[in-house]
N, C-alpha and C positions, 0 to 999 in steps of 0.2 A: 691213480688217482682220478677220483669222482669227476672233480671239476678243476682246472688246470689254467692258473692265470686269467681266471673269467673277471671282466671288465664291463658292466653293465647299468646305464641311467636310463631310468623311465622318466617322463616330463608328465607334470599335471595335465589332466584334459586330452591324453594321448592313450592309445592303445598299442602293444606291443606282445607280437606273437612269439613264441618260442616253440621252434622246431627243431625235429632231428630223429633218428631211428631209435628202436628203442635200446636201453641202454647206455643212450649217447651221455646222460645226464642231467636232461631237460627236467626232469622230478628232484633229482638231488639238487639242484638249481632254485626250484621254486621252493624247494623245504627249507633252504637256507634262508631266502629271501625273507620266507615266514618267520624266521628266529625258531623254525622245529628243529636244525640242525646246526650244530657250532662249526662253522668252519675252522681248519687247523691254524689256518694263515688268513689274514685279510681281514675285511670288516665290512658289514652290511650296514647301511643307513638308510632309515626310513623317516622323510620329515625333519633330518637333523637328528633323530635318536638313534645310538647306537644298538643293532637288533642282537648283534652277533656275540655279546659276551654276557658275564652276571648268571644269575640262577634262573630256572627255569619259572619259576615263580614270577620273576623279573620279566623275562622276556613275554610270558603269557599277558601281562597286565600290559605290555607294550603292544601286542599283537590286538588284544581288546580296544584299545586306543587308536590305533592307526591301521588296520588291516582289515580287510574282509576277505573272505574266501567263499569260492564257489568250486561244488566238486564236480563229479562226473553224474552221481546219482543227488539229488536234492535234499536226501535224507530230511525230510520232514516229520514232524510229531502228528503221528493220526490222530492223537486225542486234541488236538488244536485244531483254530480254525485258521482261515487264512491270516488275519490279521493278527491272532496271536502268535503265527508264527515270528511275525516282526518284533511284537512286543517283549517277547520272551527276551529280547538279547538287552531291552533296558533293564530288564528284573535282574540277568546276570550281573550286568556293570553296576547295579544296586542304584537305578535311576527311577524316578516315577516314569510310568508307561506313558508313552507319547503317541495317543491313538490318531491325533492329527497329523503327524508325522508319519504314520502307519500308512494312515489312507493317502497321503499325499503321493508315498513312495508306489503304492499300488495302483496308483490313476498312472504314474508316470511309466509304470510297465505294463499297461494295458490291462489292467484287472479292477477297475471302478467300480465299486460297487460290489465286489465278491467278499469284502471282508469277514463276512457273518457265514461263507460257505465252509464246509468240511473239506479238507484237501482230499478226502475221498473220490470227491465227485470232479476233480480236476485230472484235465489231460497232462500228457507229458509232459506237451510246451508251456503249459499254466504251471505246472509245478516248478519248471527252470525258471518262469520268470517269478514265481514267489521267490526261491533262491536267491537271484538277483536283488530283488527287493530288500530281503533279510541281511544279504551282503553288506549293503549299504546303509542300513538302518542306523549305525553307530557312526555317521561320518567320516568312514575311513581316507585316508590321505592316497592307500594303494589297494588295488582289487585285486588280487589273485584267484586265476580260475584254472582248473587243472581238468582239461577234455571237455568243456562245459554241453559239448553238443555232440558227445561221443555214443548218445543212447538216442538221439534223434532225427527224423529222417531228413533230407536234403533241404526242403522249404521250410522247416522248423528251425534247423540249423542256422539257415542264413535271417530268418527273423532274429533268434538268439542274438548273433553277431551284430547285427545292427542294433540291436538295445545295447548291448555292452557298450557298442561305439556310442551312441546318443547318453547314455548315463556318464560315460567317461568324460564327454565332453561340457555336459549339461551341470554335473556337478564337480566338474575340475578333479577328477581322482585319476591317477597313474594307474592304469589297467596293464596286466600282463596275463597273456593265453596261452598256455601249454596246448597245443594241438597238431593232431596228424592230417588233419584235413586240409590241404593246400589250396583247396576251393574258396575257404573261409577267409584267406588273406587277402583280400580285395577290401575288408573291412577294417582293416588296422593301418594306423600309420607307421611300423617299423616291424622288419621281420627278422629275427635273430636265430640264427641254426646252429645248433650244438651238435658236436663233433668228436668224440671221444675226449669229453669233457671241456672241449676248447669253444670259445665262441668263433664262428666262422664271417 
């Protein structure tokens, strides 16, 4: 079993770290929370919505409504400016682009005034800050981060973890971070260890 009798609750405004050895089930847990995998038993609920059943189309819509995703690599679109990286999320949801919201979030992550800059001119840490701002552009209830500091040095990693902590608290988002770096655990509210698919 990839996951075995897992029970986990993450509250708004808090950061929970998910740690464990490679193959322990961390990524499967995160994918299940995101509705990317359907568990054979049990349920995944986010903000009261059942994420673990229904068609992929339905789960994809729930993801857009309730979840922000942060990956190891920012995966920014090189042809778009910093602000456009955020505004494209409005476009994908069929909403009118909220330029003021984008600028507000860029300021919150320390990138004020850089909205018109091309992403090719950003440092690694700045790219991850854009990644975080983009992930919260859709006002998610939950933020899921898969090794968000793995490509950064120790100093930048601490900055990004502090930023995730601040954004989670300021915006009332329930945040889960999968990490191998136990030095980052001082920035989280709870640590969950996964061993052979079970939560310790």
